[in-house]
N, C-alpha and C positions, 0 to 999 in steps of 0.2 A: 198404696199406703204401706208404711213399714210393716214388716212381717211381725206376727205375734211373738212375744218373747216370754220366757218363763218369769213369773212374778212370785216373790216370796210369800205374799199375803193377799187376802181378798181386798184389803185396803189399797194395796198397790195397784191391783187391777182396776178398781174404781178410780184411782188417781189418774191413771193413764186415760181412762175413758173420759174423765172430766177434762183433761188437757186437750184431747182430740176435739171435744165439743167446743171448747173455747177457741181453739185454733180455727175450726171450721166457721164458727159464727163471727169471731172478732178479728182474726188475723188475715185469713185468705181474702175476704172482700176488700181489705184496705191496702194490701201490700204493694200492688202494682202502682197505684196512684202515689202512695207515700214515697216509694223509692224513686219514682221519676221526678217528684217534686223535691227530693232530698229533705223531706219533712221528718223531724224527730218524733217518734210515736209515744210521747209521754203518757197519754191516756191508756195506751195498750199495756204499758208497764204497771199502771195503777190497777188495771183489770186483773192482770196476773197476780199482783200483790194481794189484792182483796180475796182472790181465790186461794191464797196461801202457797203460790207456786214460786215465789222469789226467795223463800227461806227454807226450802225443803230439807237440805242436808244438816240443818242445825237443830239442837234439842228443843222440845216443846216448852221447856221451862223458860226459855228466852224468847218465845214467840215463833220458833221455827216449826218445821213439819215433822221433825224426828224421823226422817226417812233415810235408809241406807243410800250410799252414793250410787250404787247400782241402779236404784230406782230413780233418783234425782237425774242422773244422766240420760235415762230414757225419756224423761219429761223434756229435758233440753233438746234431745233429738227430735221429738215430736214438734216442738215449737219451731226449730230451725228448718224442718222439712217444708214449712210454709213461709217462714220469714227469717232469713239468716241474721239480719240486723238485730232482731229481737232475741234470737237464740244467743248471739254473741253477748248482748246486753245482760241477759239472764245469768250467763256464766261470769261476766265481769262483776256483776253485783255480788254474787256469792264470794268471789275472790276478794272484793273490797271489805267484806265482813270477816274474812279469815283471820286477819291479824288480831282483831279485838277478841275473837273467840278463843284463839290458841295462846295468845300472849298477854291478854288483859287480866287484870285482877278481878276477883269476884265482884267488887264494888263497881268497877268500870263496866263489866258485862251486864250487871243488873241495871245500871243507869242508862246505857246507850243501846245495847243490843236489841231489846224488844222493839224500839222504834225503827231500827235499821232493818229488822226482819219483818216488820208489821205490814209492809206493802205500800205505804205512802211515800217512803223515802227511797231514793235511788243512789247507789254508790258508784265511785270511780276509784281507779288505782293509779297512783303516780310513782313509777319506778324509772322508766327509760328517760334518757336525755339525748339530745341530738347527736352528741359526739360519743355516746356510750350506750348504744342500743343493745348489743350482745355482751357488753362488759359493764354490768351495773356497778361493780366495785370502783369504776373510774368516774362515778358521778361527782358533780361539783356543787350542786345545790346544798346550802349550808343551813344548819339550825344552831344558833348560838344561844347558850343559856344566859338569861338576864334576870336574876332574881327568881321569881316563881313562874317565869315564862321562857319560851324559846322564840327567837326571832328568825324566821325562815326567809332566805333570799335565794333566788335562782329560777330555773325554768324546767318544767317536766314535759317532754315531748310525747306525742302519740297517745294522749289520754282519751280513752273511750269514755263517752258521756262528758267530755270536757266542756264546761260551761252549762251543762244541763243537770249535772248531779247535785245532790243535796249534801253530800259529804265526800271527802277524799281521803284515802289511805295513802300517806306520803312517806317516802323514804328520803332522808336528808342526812348529810354528813355532820356529825358532831365532833369528830376528831379524825386523824389521818388513818389511812390503811383500810383494808377490807373489813376490819372489826370496828371501824369508826363510823358506822352508819346506824341511824336510829329510825324508829317508825313512829309516825304521828297520825292521829285521827283529826282531820281539819274540817270544820263546817264550811259549807260553800259560801256563806255570807260573811266570812271573816274579812275585815278590811285589808286591802293590799293583795288579795287573791283575785285574779281576773283571768279570763280565757282569751287567748289570741284568736285571730280569725280561724275558722275551721279549715281543715285540710280539704283540698279538692281531690277526692280519691277516685280510683277506677271503679270501685264497687262499694257495697255496704253504704249506700247513699243515705239511708235512714238512720245510720249510726254515726252520730257526730263525733269527730276526732279532732282534738285541738291541743295546742301547747298551753299548759297552765303556767302563768307567770306569778311568781312570789316576790313581792316587793315590801319588805319589812313586815311580813305576816306574823303577828304575835299570837302564839298558841300557849295556853296554860300548860304547865308542866304535867298536870294531871291527865293531859291528853296524849302523853307519850305512852306507847304500848310496849311493854317489856322494859328491859334495862337499856341504858345507853350502850350502843355497840351491838345490840341484838338484831338490828333492823335487817341486815342482809340475810341472816338465817331465816327470819320471818318471811322475807320476800321469796327466797328460794323454795321454802317449804310450801308456800302458797302456790307457787308456779307448778309444782307437781300436780296439785288438784286442778289448777286452771288449765293445764294441758289436757287433762281428761275432759274438761268442759268443751274445749275447742275440738277435740276428737269427736265428741258427740255432735257438735254443731256441724262439722264437716260431713259426718255420716248422714245427718238429716238432709243436708243440701244435696248430697249425692243420691239419696233415696228419692228426693223430689225430682231430680233430673232423670233418674231411671223411670219413674212413673210416667213422666211426660213422654219420654222416648218410646216406651212400650205402647202407650195409648196411641201415639202417632203411627207407629209401625203396624198396629192392628188395623188402622183405618185407611192408611195410604196404600193404594194399589199400584203395582207396576208389573207389566207383562202378564196381566190377567189374574193376579192374586195379591193378597196383602204382602207388603214388603217384609213383614216379620217371617214369612214362610220362605224367603230366600236365605240360603244357608250363610252366605257371606255376612249379611246383616244380622241374622239370628245369632251367630257366634259372637258378634260384637256385643249384643245385648246380654248374652250369657256371661261374657267376661265382666260386663258392668255389674251384673247381679252378684257375681262372685266377689268383686271388689267391695261392694257395699256390705255384704254379709261378713266378709273377713274383717273389715274395719270395725263393724259392730261387735263381733266376737272379741276382738283385741281390746277395745276400750272396756267392755264388760269384765273381761278377765282381770284387768288392772284394777277396776273398781272393787272387785271381790277381795283382792288382796288388801286394799285400803280399808274396806269394811271389816276385815278380819284383824286389823291392827298390825298387819305385816308390812315390811318394806315394799314400796311400789314405785319408787322414783324411776328406775330403769324401765319398768313396764309402762309408766305414764309417758315417758319419752317415746317408747316404741309405738304406743297407741296414737300419740299425736303425729308422729312421722308417717305411720301406715295410713291412718284415716285421712290426713290432709293430702298426701300424695295420691291416694286412691281417688279422693274426691276430685282432684284436678284432672285426673285421667277420665273419670266417669263423666264429668260435665263437658269436657272437650269432646268425648265420644257422643254425648247426647246431641251436641250441636251438629256433629257429622251425620248422625242418624236422620235428623230433620232436614239435612241438606241446606239449600238456600233459605228455607223458612227458619232454620235454626239460627241463621245469622241476622235475622230481623228481630225487632222488639215485639212482634206479634206473639211470640212464644217466650216463656221465661228462661229458657236454657242458656241464652247468651248472658243473662244476668247472673245465673248460677255460676257460670264459668268465671265471670269477673269477680264474683264474691269469694270464691274459694281460693283464689290466688293468694290473698293476704293471709289465709290460714296457714300457708306454708312458711309464713314470715313471723307473725306475732306469737306471743308466749314462748319465745325462743325460736329462731329460724330452724329449719329442718337440718341445716348443717350443724347447728348447736346440739340438736337432738342426737345426731350421730356421734358427736363428741361425748355427750353424757352417757350414751349407751356403751361406747367403746371403753370409756373410763370405768364404767361399772363392771364390764367384763374383765378388765385388767386387775381389778381388786379381787 
């Protein structure tokens, strides 16, 4: 299990205990079958929502949990240590609410945010396009103002929860240039909005990913978040927080892989003693533990900056880079520790390795993170 971390309040300690209880009762017994069947765990998200775990970093006045990001991320890590698809989904849901919370008017927030944070609804985030993954300013999806509505046409690729979500935070072009992108909150049942066939992915089989197709989707102007042209800044600000979510997810998966590897190494014997007592393998496990602990420390340090209201964009990119690269190495080493058994589906470490690969790619590839970090240093 993940090591105990310092908690700011007794409430936070109880929250982590509640999360662990739900993870053990509701997630661990389902994960293997659901991932093999590529079954979307909608009821699991409802369970988390009813427990108040889907809206933790948002204020209580809007139906959130009122928790610091430092605490919220540890909850995400606990979830991901058992089920990466659900950990990713929890982070994506928080990201899908970010635009309304940060750029919405008081009236918009009072009207829509409580339902979005209440646990019954699940959100998705539409930014990337097939030709503009790392360059969102090159998007082509358009929103044209017609009276009191916008008409959206285009396609948004790589949408987590695509076709399963209840609402979508959508970035679309309202004029030319990087300042010509606007943000919209679009209900899933809006006519003209459909999901393409889900992607056939390497991992995260329980997390549905699809291209969302917009064909004359009419959205009331009141569902635009912020001013016209403010969409890209909303998107990029949200990504800073989203990167911390993925860092926590990756750390959780790495912790899960470490737990399996240590348990196996304690039980498996070679040359008359448990293989964990052989120095060559013991050092591999030690390096894995160091990688998990350093990733956790890095994302928590960035979260504390965010909670203090200080700039944290560079630190968020560092956390995402370190945590996902470390997780890739830890899960690969976990397969090696188990040997031939690690290459089979009798143990979850092969799944962990497949799952964390995409974490080096989404929320900005790790090459993009290096670009963000280096530009921050240049400034």
